[in-house]
C-alpha angles and dihedrals in degrees: 000000000000099000084132087073099048097077103215117069119259121256126273115295115267097186116169120220122240122248115283119212105297117244129177113257118252109263112251136173120254121263094262140008119248094254091053092055097087094057094049094045089061091064106015108043095147099037108061115157126252127236115279091017123108102199107224129170126220109252125217116238118259107286111222128185148105133252113284135192127252111297127224121219093271092052090048089051092054100042107022113108088186088215109201122208115175121222110268140109144105124337092234140030126022097323130232110273098186107079109066130195131214107305132199088302118008131339123264139149114269092235090066107097119224119234119242103231099163106106114235088229092059103098093182132007092197123113126216109207124105137030117309118236136175112250138178132210137195095269134106123205117243105232114197136157092188111149098173122105122241119225122210124205136180115227122206129184127211119225087033118255116195100185111097094204091053091048090054092049092050091051095043090068088072099048092123091059095045100044118201107358146155122219128183097183097277111023120060125198121197134172094218130056111249113239096233127046112219096026119198121203132170132217134172117238108232096214095064105358091244113160110242124201114216116202117195117191126178115239104172148001107226129203131186110293096032111132092238091057085073088057090052093048090054092052090052090048091051092053089050092053090049088073094059096078093242124149122236107226113178104316103338140058122251134188107231091178090063096045119143113226114214096194095177092065099030091246138131124206114207115198115217148159138247114206137180139165117210144150111269130182098298108352144033106257135192112223119206127181135165123253135187129208119200109213118193120205092215119089134217086258091057088054091049092049092049094050095044090055093053104045143027088218090062095137094060092041093048092049091050090050100045105032107093093020123121118232132186126216107215095203090070103010093236126143126219136184112231110230102170145358121233104208092175093065135061140178087280091063116105138228134184117272112177107314097337141061121246135180121244089241092057092044094056093043092052098038104037104012088242121148115209110214103189110065098179101052116120122244128252121228126213113189123210117266123226092267090052091052090048087052091054099257106124100155129092127258113234117213134189112227091217090060097044118091115204117241133200126019128306120228090257090053092050090053092051103100095194094050093049092047091052092050093047090060087069103032104039101073125184110245092251091053090048091051091050093051092047092049091046089054091056092047090050090049097048096043095049108106096225091049092045091053092048095049091044091052089061097033093241129149137177124218109249097226134066112263114267126209144151122270134169135237115212121225111265113263121249111237116227118216130181126286092037092293124138140179127217117252120249131218092248091052093228121130100170091120091054096056099078112069093025122090118240116261093247121007118193123215107262118189110138126052139134135212125210118202145152112276092234091058096056096114093051091046094052091048091050092050089055089051091048091051091050092047092050093050091062086056090049088242112131116219114185127207110286131229104259119223115182122193130198100228142015100243115136091237092054091056092047092051091050092050092050090050092051095048093046090050105047110348097229127207091239140004120211118201121198109206128187097222146357099276106159097207092057093046090050092049092052092048094046091052094047101036103033114020092035132015106235125126112240136198121203117201129184112237092227088064092062093072104028121125094250093048092134091058091049091046090052092053091048091049089054091048092049091053091048093049093055094047107278132116130218101210144346143196130228113267103176104206117140091228124026110272113215112234116194132192123198130186140159130220127187121239109251093213104038110041095196092059132075137170125235112205126193127189119186131185118238103189141042093249091056091231098117123062139181118211134188137172132207126191113229130196126203111268092030118114110252090204091077091056095046095047093047093050095046092048089053090053093048091052092050088050090052092049089054098043107022093239139063120262108281090216132016120203114191121193110196120196128188099048118134120216110266091039096086092098091054092047091049093050101036104031112019099042097046089045092050092049093048093049092047089059088064097039090046107172093003115100113254109224107191136157124196115198125185112215117204122188101167100078135130097220115117128189125205134195114198092328093311138086115281114243125255112284095044112148127195117185104153144051097018095041125095118267095216096048137072093230142140139176122236127192101202106160136063115240118195097180127043128350123320120239116214123222120241119224119195117186102207097170130022135167097150095098089224113150120242088250092057091044090054095045092046091052091052093046090054090056088067096060106071099116096203091072130044092219141048123298132208097259135030111285097248089057092050090047090051090051092050091050095046089047092051091051097043097045106032116007100039089196140057116286126247109284092224087075094055097109096047130079089231092146097066 
């Protein structure tokens, strides 16, 4: 596993949990009865329910309020929930407004209130440093001259009816009474005030002819700027998109007619769109970004057949392969996450449907005219997510492997260089091409007759051009080398060429190390060591001859035995292992021995890299990593604080073997040059408060800092990764506040100056500069930001292929008194200090270090590392 040679850190762990003891799913009735099918087909042709799944939609809480006047920006900032509801829903009828997709930033339900994190004392969150430039982003302004009020009603049904589709059908009977309206299954919007309040109507349910009483009660008069107007706009948008002949797959819309067939790999690439309307700094904006869905032609049954033919332990192997995967069922274009495999059931098993029991085979034959050919295949189980539970669906969804197409890429596919290169030709678009596709989507939307009629009905209009605004580009950072030397920063923020010929910023004395290798590779190993010594000399880092330890075979146990022998004999500063391939079990065994059982930094190198053409470049990178792992640092940047400010990164990674466990990793700076770090890891189980872990780890770091300097850090800046939007309130209450209280116990009467910044990488916002990517150091803190948050976007890395994605910074707590300008510049400076890459990275270095450490624990160690390594960057 030579990720140590790649430079940039690997992606977030996607470990799949192993199979838990199989248990038969609880029998449940299908989503609808047969007689109800006709009504739902009228409005829900592509979203028919599965057996044993009662499709329920999360309902917003009752929305109470009175009419309010037009708000100014400050009022919007204080009251705007900026509720985001991505464009999706049914192809007919009023649509279902309660299951959102990924919005302009991250997905969340619209009934989750956003937290106002912009301090009332913060007059402006805009910085001032850098050169101003005109930028564009993938947003369109919503232009409307609507002067009518919008009335919001709650709709209740008696007897209760849980099925959203049925609710819509019952209400649709009275459309002449209601006039133009939008209904999501619970909340009704109308443009005219209903004469009676409450209003009672009656409809007959077609499935059983039961008379249903519909009670409509007004909850609020809404005016432009009200948070729930955003909800309404998204419902309108979704109805407009319904006329574009796109298919809703999971949460987003995809254009099956424009799919790209990758015949060589049996794949299809469906282009699609992610959309969201939300309140931004000054205007309501429509965000549009491109998406791609990889559709595989092989099914979960194909995977089962393949595995069963290769191993007697096929059940365990199949469970490991399929659990955690996302599958799509073509008969309704829905996606599901597989959580378990029920090997004790089959398509011949039965469940309750109405007042009788029916087999899965009969259900699919009757409902979808599908004949299941394999009668002995096990069943897949998809458990309800939190949002499903909130919506009232607590039972499992049962899936047939034969009817489940696999999505995404397998690990083997990801490691296939040629496949990935072929896919990137279609997915990595130049910024100008992305802008054209986004603008074309809006044209297609606004010229479609159905969409035009819908927008006209509500007097809504979108600006035809991407939103334009002013941003800033920070001055390139000067890179500090050893011996008082420095090199000027470049616009592309890449100083690889400046490394050779310049001494490293801090070189540690290195005089005792060992190398483990296969006996047959001795000549290549000796040649590589000579190259490594030459490469390190140009960095003024002296690497001596190692102690050679050859082994007869490449088994994991053989490497472990050799490592134990070396440590017992001379306890080296570092052990390098040359491995023939990327076998994960061997890599894990090496790391467990060196990072847990013992406390020795290790470096794993692929044998093929010893003889590659660019071996000198690889040797240079390894020399840098070796220096870092024993306590040195290759470069730095100037961070002009009078006293060293502690910068902390925190991230969480799930355990790949035990799905209920995860590892929280913290990495904290200890000096003003940001060359020394303290790291710590805490295992975390579901249901356990993460605040205890975070507080404990940060307090440990603060104590180490005081032992080094004689005083506590004057300021603490914490960058927190892995927080989804909508979770800020939880983080504030369960992480920030307990941490603040615990630190104050140590600071006592001293003021605690702390900033807590949520870092988000997975966003759909794009930024363009004259049809190209903006350079590293580009800051955006206006127009497309959130009026109720202290947030900014930063483009920190250079992208040579495709379109760059900025990183979103959200300061949710701050008592440091640092200006927004300093906060922005500090964040960018920190992006220069990830020592695995001679260039800037997407997030501040402590965050990237924390991710690397959490990934190592979650994927390979499965436990906390040895504490004697805590002040070394051994995990690089």
